[in-house]
C-alpha positions in Angstrom: 0.0 -0.1 0.0 2.9 2.6 0.6 4.4 1.9 -2.6 1.1 2.4 -4.3 0.8 5.7 -2.5 4.2 6.7 -3.2 3.9 5.9 -6.9 0.8 8.1 -7.2 2.5 11.0 -5.5 5.2 10.9 -8.0 2.9 10.6 -10.8 1.1 13.6 -9.5 4.2 15.7 -8.6 6.3 14.8 -11.6 4.7 17.3 -13.9 5.1 20.2 -11.3 8.6 19.3 -10.6 9.4 19.3 -14.4 8.0 22.7 -14.8 10.0 23.9 -11.8 13.0 22.6 -13.4 12.1 24.1 -16.6 11.5 27.6 -14.9 14.8 27.2 -13.1 16.6 26.4 -16.3 14.9 29.5 -17.8 16.1 31.6 -14.9 19.7 30.7 -15.8 18.9 31.6 -19.4 17.5 34.9 -18.4 20.7 35.7 -16.5 22.8 34.6 -19.3 21.0 36.3 -21.9 18.6 39.0 -20.9 19.6 40.5 -17.5 22.1 42.9 -19.1 19.3 45.0 -20.5 16.1 43.7 -18.5 15.2 43.1 -15.0 12.0 41.3 -13.3 11.3 43.9 -10.8 8.0 45.5 -11.1 8.5 49.4 -12.3 12.2 49.1 -12.7 13.7 49.3 -16.1 17.3 49.0 -17.5 18.2 49.7 -21.3 14.9 47.5 -21.9 11.7 47.4 -20.1 11.0 45.4 -16.8 9.8 42.0 -17.7 7.9 41.4 -14.4 4.3 40.3 -15.4 5.2 40.4 -19.2 3.2 37.1 -19.6 -0.4 38.1 -20.4 0.5 41.7 -20.9 -0.2 43.9 -23.7 2.9 44.2 -26.0 4.4 47.9 -25.6 2.4 48.7 -22.5 4.9 49.1 -19.6 4.4 52.4 -18.0 7.4 54.3 -18.0 9.3 52.9 -20.8 9.4 54.2 -24.2 8.9 51.4 -26.7 9.7 51.5 -30.6 6.6 52.4 -32.5 6.3 48.8 -33.9 5.9 47.4 -30.4 3.9 50.6 -29.0 1.2 50.2 -31.6 0.8 46.4 -31.3 -2.3 45.1 -30.3 -1.1 41.6 -29.4 -0.7 40.1 -25.8 2.6 38.4 -24.5 1.7 34.6 -24.4 3.8 31.5 -24.7 3.6 31.4 -28.4 4.4 35.2 -29.0 7.0 35.4 -26.6 8.6 32.2 -28.1 8.5 33.8 -31.6 10.0 37.1 -30.3 12.8 35.4 -28.2 13.8 33.3 -31.4 13.7 36.4 -33.7 12.8 39.9 -32.2 13.4 41.9 -35.3 11.6 39.4 -37.4 8.6 39.7 -35.3 9.0 43.3 -34.6 10.9 45.1 -37.6 11.2 48.3 -35.7 12.5 47.0 -32.4 15.4 48.6 -30.8 16.3 45.4 -29.1 19.7 44.5 -30.0 19.4 40.9 -29.2 19.9 38.5 -32.3 17.5 35.7 -31.1 17.9 32.2 -29.3 17.7 29.4 -31.6 17.2 26.6 -29.4 13.4 25.7 -29.0 13.9 24.0 -25.8 16.0 27.0 -24.3 13.2 29.3 -25.4 10.6 27.0 -23.7 12.6 27.2 -20.4 12.8 31.0 -20.6 9.1 31.3 -21.5 8.5 29.1 -18.4 10.5 31.3 -16.1 8.7 34.5 -17.4 5.6 32.9 -16.7 6.6 31.5 -13.1 5.2 33.4 -10.2 8.8 34.5 -9.3 8.8 36.6 -12.4 5.3 37.9 -11.9 3.4 35.5 -14.2 0.5 33.1 -13.6 2.8 30.2 -13.0 4.8 28.1 -15.4 2.2 25.5 -16.0 0.4 28.5 -18.0 2.8 27.5 -20.7 2.0 23.9 -21.1 -0.8 24.0 -23.6 0.1 27.0 -25.7 2.0 24.9 -28.3 4.8 27.5 -28.4 6.5 27.5 -31.7 8.9 30.0 -33.3 7.3 32.0 -35.8 3.8 31.5 -34.6 1.6 34.3 -35.6 -2.0 35.2 -35.4 -2.8 36.8 -38.6 -6.0 38.2 -36.9 -4.2 39.9 -34.3 -0.9 40.9 -35.8 -0.9 43.6 -38.3 1.5 43.2 -41.3 4.0 45.8 -39.7 4.7 43.7 -36.7 5.9 40.8 -38.8 8.4 42.6 -41.1 10.6 45.7 -41.3 9.0 49.2 -40.5 
């Protein structure tokens, strides 16, 4: 009976632990690739805007930060798929971005970074919010993304 209970606990806790591990990996990737320009403290900015609470926020909407016109005029919301596409190729998603980062090619690393940005630690709803979004580089929603967001402007 003890073994059955232990096995059930592992099956239930496994996905949660995996998401925690993914978000932890994402924190390391954030520190390596993002923290030079971004911070995850609410209301504080560096060269780039604070990424605290970015998951679920309207693109280009952080108070106190001056965005490029391509981001400021966006009607999109940052979700797992849109963050993934942007992290993969920032200037390919928002042609007028002032972000100098060339992009992260590894989809597993992007998934981890998005999980961290979605984590409660980064002001998000929790890393499990990224599980069903099917994040895929280049994913766009033609109804929500005006043409100028996907090309140079």
